[in-house]
N, C-alpha and C positions, 0 to 999 in steps of 0.2 A: 779617483773619482772626485769631482768637484763638490764643494759644500752645497751647491744648488740642489743636489739630489738627497742630501741628508734629511730634509723635511718631507720627502716623497711619501704620499699616502696612496696605497693601492686598495681598491674596493671591488669586490666581486658581488654581482647582483643577479638575481633571478627575476627579470622584469615580467615574465609571462606566467609565473606561479607554477611551473611544472617540476620544480625541485632541482633543476639544472642551471648552472651559471651560464647566462647568455650575454652578459655585459661585464666588462672589466674596465674600471676607470683608473687613470694614473694622474694624480695631482702631484706633479714633480716639485713644485715649490711650496706646497703646503698652504696655499692661499684660499682653498675651498673650491677653486675652479679647475677641473681636470684638464690637463693639456693634451692627454691622449685617452681616447675611448675606443675599446675593442668590442666588436659586436658579432655574435653568432646569429646570423639572420635565418638560417635554415634548421636550427635545432640539432645539428649533428655533433655538437661538442667541440667544434673547431671554429675559432674566431675567423670569420671571412672578411671583415671590414675593420679598418682602423681610421679613426677620425682624429685630426690634430688641430688644436687651437693654439697657433703659434704666438698670438699676441694677447692671450688671456682675456678676451672680450666675451667669451661664452659662445662664440660662433665658429663653426668649422672653417678652417682656411685651406686645408689640404686633406685628402683622404685617399685610401687605397682599398681595392675590393677584389676578392676572388669570386666572381659572379658565376663561374661554372663548377666550383667545388673541387678543382684539381690541386689545390694547395698553392697555386701560384697567383700572384697579383696580375689581373688582366685589365683592370680599369683603374686609372688614377685621375682624381678630380682636383682641380685648383680653383680657388676663389681669389683671383688677383685683385678684385675690388674690395675685399674684406667686408662684404655685406651679408655673409652667411649663405649665399647662393653660388653654387659652382658656375664658373663661366668658361671653363675649359675642361675637356675630358680627353685623355689619351687612352686608347684601347689597343691591347695586344691580343690579336685573334689567334695567333699561331704559337703562343707560349714560348717565344724565344727571348722574352725580356725587352723587346724593342717595339715601341708603339707602331701599329699598322695604320691607325686612323686617329686623327686629332679633330675634335669638334670644338667650335668656339661659339659662345652665346654673346653677341655684341650688344644686344639691347636689353639684357637682364630679365628676359621673360622665362628663362629656364629651358628654352629650346635652341638648338644649334642654328646659327645663321651662316656659318662657314664650316666646311669640312676639308681637311687636308688628307688626300688620298694618294699615297705614294704607289706608283705602279710597279716599281722594281725594288722596293724596300729602302731606297736611298733618295730618290727624287720623286716629286709629285707636284700637284698643284692644288690651290685652294678653290673650292667649288662654292658658289653662292647658295643662298637658302633655297633657290629653286631646285638645286641639285640634291638637297638633303630633305626636302619636304615630304612628309607622309600625311596625306589627306589634309593638307593645309595646317596641320598642327606642328610639324617638325619633329625632330628627334629629341627626346628629353635628355638633358645633359647628365643628370644624376639619377641612376636607377634606384638608389636608396634615399631619395629626398626625405629629409627629416624636417617637418614643418610645424 
């Protein structure tokens, strides 16, 4: 293991005061800013989301989520613009580890402007915002937006 992890600090937190750990932070380089934060959103004792700050600016750059509680990641969010707002989501609806839908937010408003919908699991096409709009608001990219 590299010296990078020698200064790692792991902190367990009970953020809702119920006596159970629901957040675990990992400060890998000991600088006071956690690079990885795990969160139990539904209170079942299992961490269902992991947020990663790859550039130590305090903003999530990449995150994974088990939104249905089956123990498998089904939503992965990316912040390619490094502004703290996810601009791409990959969603695996059939638990095979391969994204079935990819959503992209091109204008930074937190809602999908484009969706990639593969018909056969291998090929597909991008659909414009008219194809993913829900009552004019669109589909929210991050189901666990932390603002």
